[in-house]
C-alpha positions in Angstrom: 2.9 -11.4 4.3 3.6 -13.8 1.4 0.7 -13.4 -0.9 -0.3 -15.7 -3.8 0.1 -13.7 -7.0 -1.3 -14.2 -10.5 1.9 -15.8 -11.7 1.5 -18.4 -9.0 -1.7 -19.7 -10.6 -2.3 -21.8 -13.8 -4.4 -19.0 -15.5 -3.9 -19.7 -19.2 -7.2 -19.3 -21.1 -9.2 -19.3 -17.8 -12.1 -17.0 -16.8 -11.2 -14.8 -13.9 -13.4 -13.0 -11.3 -11.3 -9.8 -10.8 -12.2 -7.4 -8.0 -10.8 -3.9 -8.5 -11.3 -0.6 -6.9 -12.8 1.9 -9.4 -14.3 4.1 -6.7 -13.3 7.2 -8.7 -14.4 10.8 -8.2 -17.1 11.8 -10.7 -18.5 15.2 -11.6 -21.6 15.2 -13.9 -20.8 11.6 -14.8 -17.2 12.5 -15.9 -14.2 10.9 -14.1 -12.1 13.5 -12.4 -9.1 11.3 -11.4 -8.1 8.1 -13.3 -5.4 7.0 -10.9 -7.3 4.0 -9.5 -8.1 2.8 -13.0 -4.5 3.3 -14.0 -3.4 1.2 -11.0 -5.5 -1.8 -12.1 -4.2 -1.9 -15.6 -1.1 -4.1 -15.0 -3.2 -6.9 -13.5 -5.8 -6.6 -16.3 -3.1 -6.7 -19.0 -1.3 -9.7 -17.4 -4.6 -11.7 -17.4 -5.5 -10.8 -21.0 -1.9 -11.7 -22.2 -2.6 -15.1 -20.6 -5.6 -15.5 -22.9 -8.0 -15.1 -20.1 -11.5 -13.6 -20.0 -12.4 -11.4 -17.1 -15.5 -10.8 -15.0 -14.6 -7.4 -13.6 -16.2 -6.1 -10.4 -16.0 -2.9 -8.4 -17.9 -0.6 -6.1 -18.5 3.1 -6.7 -19.8 5.4 -4.0 -22.4 4.5 -1.5 -25.7 3.7 -3.2 -28.6 2.9 -0.8 -30.0 -0.2 -2.6 -30.6 -1.4 -6.1 -29.6 0.5 -9.3 -28.9 4.2 -8.9 -27.7 5.8 -12.2 -25.3 8.3 -10.5 -23.3 5.3 -9.2 -23.3 3.3 -12.4 -20.0 2.0 -13.7 -20.9 3.3 -17.2 -18.0 5.9 -17.0 -15.6 3.1 -16.2 -16.8 1.1 -19.2 -16.3 4.1 -21.4 -12.8 4.7 -20.2 -11.8 1.1 -20.6 -13.1 1.1 -24.1 -11.1 4.2 -24.9 -8.0 2.3 -23.7 -8.8 -0.4 -26.3 -10.3 -3.1 -24.1 -13.2 -5.3 -25.4 -15.4 -4.6 -22.4 -19.2 -4.8 -21.9 -21.1 -3.3 -18.9 -23.4 -5.9 -17.5 -27.0 -4.7 -17.4 -28.1 -4.9 -13.7 -31.0 -7.2 -14.1 -30.9 -10.6 -12.4 -28.3 -13.1 -11.3 -29.3 -15.7 -13.9 -28.8 -13.3 -16.8 -25.4 -12.2 -15.5 -24.3 -15.8 -15.0 -25.3 -16.6 -18.6 -23.3 -13.7 -19.9 -20.2 -14.6 -17.9 -20.2 -18.2 -19.3 -20.2 -16.9 -22.9 -17.1 -14.8 -22.6 -14.3 -15.4 -25.1 -10.6 -15.0 -24.4 -9.7 -11.3 -24.3 -13.3 -10.2 -23.4 -14.3 -8.4 -20.2 -17.7 -8.4 -18.6 -17.9 -5.4 -16.3 -20.4 -6.1 -13.5 -22.5 -3.1 -12.5 -21.6 -1.6 -9.1 -21.4 -4.5 -6.6 -23.1 -2.3 -4.0 -26.3 -2.4 -6.1 -26.5 -6.1 -5.1 -28.4 -6.5 -1.8 -26.1 -8.2 0.7 -22.8 -6.9 -0.7 -21.9 -4.7 2.3 -23.3 -7.3 4.7 -20.9 -10.0 3.4 -23.9 -12.1 2.3 -22.9 -15.8 1.8 -25.3 -16.4 -1.1 -24.0 -13.3 -2.9 -20.5 -14.6 -2.4 -21.5 -17.9 -3.9 -23.0 -16.2 -6.9 -19.8 -14.3 -7.6 -17.9 -17.6 -7.4 -20.3 -19.1 -10.0 -19.2 -16.6 -12.6 -15.6 -17.8 -12.9 -13.3 -20.6 -11.6 -10.5 -18.2 -10.5 -10.6 -15.2 -8.2 -8.1 -12.3 -8.0 -8.5 -9.3 -5.7 -6.7 -6.1 -6.7 -8.9 -3.7 -4.8 -6.5 -2.6 -2.1 -8.9 0.2 -1.2 -11.6 -2.4 -0.2 -9.6 -5.2 1.5 -10.4 -3.8 5.0 -14.1 -4.3 4.3 -15.8 -7.6 5.1 -18.0 -7.4 2.0 -19.3 -10.2 -0.2 -17.0 -9.6 -3.2 -14.0 -9.3 -0.9 -14.5 -12.0 1.8 -17.5 -14.4 1.5 -16.8 -15.0 -2.3 -13.4 -16.5 -1.4 -15.0 -19.3 0.5 -16.3 -20.7 -2.7 -13.1 -20.8 -4.7 -10.4 -23.4 -4.4 -7.5 -21.9 -2.4 -5.1 -22.5 -5.3 -7.5 -20.6 -7.6 -7.2 -17.3 -5.7 -4.6 -14.6 -5.6 -3.9 -10.9 -4.9 -3.3 -8.6 -7.9 -0.2 -6.6 -8.6 -1.6 -3.4 -7.1 -2.1 -5.1 -3.7 1.4 -6.6 -4.0 2.8 -3.1 -4.6 0.8 -1.6 -1.7 1.9 -4.2 0.8 5.6 -3.9 -0.2 5.4 -0.1 -0.1 3.7 0.0 3.3 6.0 -2.7 4.8 8.9 -0.2 4.3 7.2 2.0 6.8 6.6 -0.8 9.2 10.3 -1.9 8.9 11.9 1.5 8.3 15.3 2.9 7.9 15.8 5.3 10.8 15.0 8.1 11.5 11.3 7.5 10.9 9.2 10.7 10.7 5.4 10.4 10.8 3.3 13.4 9.8 -0.4 13.2 10.7 -3.0 15.8 9.9 -6.7 16.1 9.1 -9.6 17.0 11.2 -10.3 14.1 13.6 -7.9 12.3 16.0 -10.4 9.4 16.1 -9.8 8.6 12.4 -6.1 8.0 13.2 -5.8 7.2 16.9 -4.9 3.6 16.3 -2.3 4.6 13.7 -0.8 7.2 16.1 -0.6 4.8 18.9 1.0 2.1 16.7 3.9 4.5 15.9 4.6 5.6 19.5 8.0 4.1 20.2 8.3 3.2 16.6 8.7 6.7 15.1 11.5 9.0 16.1 9.3 12.0 15.6 5.6 12.6 15.0 4.5 15.9 13.5 0.9 17.0 13.9 -1.1 19.4 11.8 -4.7 20.0 10.7 -7.6 20.5 13.0 -6.5 17.6 15.2 -3.5 19.7 16.3 -5.8 22.0 18.2 -7.1 19.2 20.4 -3.5 18.5 21.4 -2.7 22.1 22.0 -5.9 22.7 24.1 -5.1 19.6 26.1 -1.7 21.2 26.9 -3.4 24.4 28.1 -2.8 26.5 25.0 -5.5 29.0 23.9 -6.9 27.9 20.5 -9.5 30.6 19.9 -12.5 29.3 17.9 -10.4 26.6 16.2 -12.3 23.4 15.3 -12.2 20.5 17.8 -14.3 17.4 17.1 -16.3 15.7 19.9 -14.1 13.2 21.8 -10.8 14.6 20.4 -9.7 16.2 23.7 -9.9 12.9 25.6 -8.1 11.1 22.7 -5.4 13.8 22.7 -4.9 13.5 26.4 -4.6 9.7 26.1 -1.9 10.0 23.4 0.0 12.7 25.3 0.0 10.4 28.3 1.4 7.5 26.3 4.1 9.8 24.8 5.4 10.8 28.2 7.2 7.5 28.7 8.1 6.9 25.1 11.1 7.5 22.9 9.0 9.3 20.3 9.1 13.1 20.1 5.8 14.9 19.4 5.8 18.2 17.5 2.8 20.5 17.5 2.3 23.8 15.6 4.1 26.8 17.1 2.3 29.4 15.0 -0.8 29.5 12.8 -2.5 31.1 9.9 -5.9 32.2 11.2 -9.2 33.4 9.7 -10.1 37.0 10.3 -12.5 38.0 13.0 -16.0 38.7 11.8 -16.3 42.0 10.2 -12.6 42.3 9.6 -11.2 43.3 6.2 -8.1 41.3 6.7 -8.1 38.0 4.7 -5.8 36.0 7.1 -3.3 36.6 9.8 -0.2 34.9 11.2 -0.2 34.5 14.9 2.7 35.9 16.9 3.2 32.6 18.8 1.4 29.3 19.6 -1.7 31.1 21.0 -4.7 31.6 18.8 -6.6 34.9 19.5 -10.1 34.4 21.0 -11.9 35.8 18.0 -9.9 33.8 15.4 -9.8 30.3 14.0 -6.6 28.5 13.0 -6.8 27.0 9.5 -3.2 26.3 8.6 0.2 25.9 10.2 2.3 29.1 10.2 5.8 29.9 8.7 7.7 29.0 11.9 6.0 25.7 12.1 6.7 25.0 8.4 10.3 25.8 9.0 10.5 23.6 12.1 8.7 20.6 10.5 10.8 21.0 7.3 13.9 20.8 9.5 12.8 17.5 11.0 11.8 16.1 7.6 15.3 16.9 6.3 16.7 14.4 8.8 14.4 11.6 7.9 15.4 8.3 6.2 11.7 7.2 6.1 8.6 9.3 6.1 4.9 8.5 6.5 2.4 11.2 5.7 -1.4 11.0 6.2 -3.6 14.1 6.5 -3.2 17.8 5.4 -1.8 20.5 7.6 -4.9 22.8 7.2 -7.8 23.8 4.9 -5.6 23.3 1.8 -8.6 23.3 -0.6 -8.8 27.1 0.1 -5.7 28.7 -1.5 -5.3 31.2 1.4 -4.8 28.2 3.8 -2.8 25.8 1.5 0.7 27.1 2.2 1.5 24.7 5.0 0.2 21.5 3.3 1.9 22.3 0.0 5.2 23.2 1.8 5.2 19.8 3.6 4.5 18.0 0.3 7.4 19.8 -1.4 9.7 19.1 1.5 8.9 15.4 1.5 9.5 15.3 -2.3 12.9 17.0 -1.8 13.8 14.5 0.9 12.9 11.6 -1.4 15.3 13.1 -4.0 18.0 13.0 -1.3 17.4 9.2 -0.8 14.6 9.0 1.8 11.6 6.7 1.4 8.2 8.3 1.8 4.7 6.7 1.7 1.7 9.0 1.4 -1.8 7.9 2.1 -5.3 9.4 2.4 -7.3 11.1 -0.3 -6.5 14.7 1.0 -2.7 14.0 1.2 -2.7 12.5 -2.3 -4.6 15.5 -3.6 -2.1 17.8 -2.0 0.8 15.9 -3.5 -0.8 16.3 -6.9 -1.6 20.0 -6.3 2.0 20.6 -5.4 3.1 18.8 -8.7 5.5 16.4 -6.9 3.7 13.1 -7.4 6.5 11.7 -9.5 9.0 12.3 -6.7 7.2 10.4 -4.0 8.3 6.8 -3.3 4.8 5.3 -2.7 1.4 6.9 -3.0 -1.2 4.5 -1.5 -4.5 4.1 -3.3 -6.3 2.8 -0.1 -7.1 5.4 2.5 -8.8 3.3 5.2 -7.0 0.1 4.2 -3.6 1.7 4.5 -4.5 3.2 7.9 -5.6 -0.2 9.2 -2.6 -2.1 7.8 -0.2 0.4 9.2 -2.0 0.2 12.5 -1.2 -3.5 12.7 -4.8 -4.7 12.0 -5.5 -7.8 9.8 -7.2 -6.9 6.6 -10.1 -9.4 6.1 -9.8 -9.4 2.3 -6.2 -10.6 2.4 -6.4 -13.3 5.0 -7.2 -16.1 2.5 -4.8 -14.9 -0.1 -1.7 -15.6 1.9 0.4 -18.6 0.9 0.3 -21.5 3.4 
């Protein structure tokens, strides 16, 4: 994928419509994680150093319609101001007023649009809304990797109203594509580690890596659908609707493949009701009838770690258990630490998905990981071989 990039355009002293992904976690209006803002700074700085002005757009959360104060980009404006930018948050009022403000921008100034999902038609890829975005600036740059899999107005329909040589992907998207391409074209052995609760969220991804990955390691609640499909007793462990059928389909595909599937061989379980025991380690792969598995056990950690130590390339998406609860975080944190150690030994690892990134940060090994993807759904779809609608028109002819 040969993307047009900012340096490919004649941007000096131009006004730019810049789509970023500032969908940051908030608590009482305070930003809890600045990584998505940090990731956009290289593109913002490049444009400002070119003497550009910027109309900056992003979504935040899932507002129903119109202005909703909990989803305002006011915290984003405050953070950008603290970083020294000349930024003004657009009052969500009407399109004419926003257009007038955009035309008055001076070089170095940023007009931060209110949450694009306040605009009716954004999530429906409305053509008139896309045309409105294009009226705000003659150049368009998308650096919102976390949104490029969405056919939304600021991502797709807006592009139809810009000249093709006036559009580009930002540096974050460039970094993401380069990082994920190293998984799609890996040094071998390639180890894929998939966790989380639902097989359905990752079924396309798992299928894509059958015959591509040397080993697939499964953890999290999805593991129990696979184990049950193989006739293993899983007690009261969580299985989502439809997971059994999906597990059986994947197991069938793996029978004639070159990929080796690894499932947990022991577990950390919750105590039976009324028990004073906080948690237990199972004796083997079977989960007692009155217990629920919430993490992989020590033998599984050792087995998975041994496989990771052989890897030249690693993909990790999804935790090994209920890692938010300290009692059941051991498996996920151990996998994070083992991946970091393997990176230090020369392996390449890409980690995606909000829970996996949170686990990497909780383990304190973020600086040791080769690539941490900012786009959960987008990275899943790209690695699954799907076309991302927001990138189709940003590829060089």
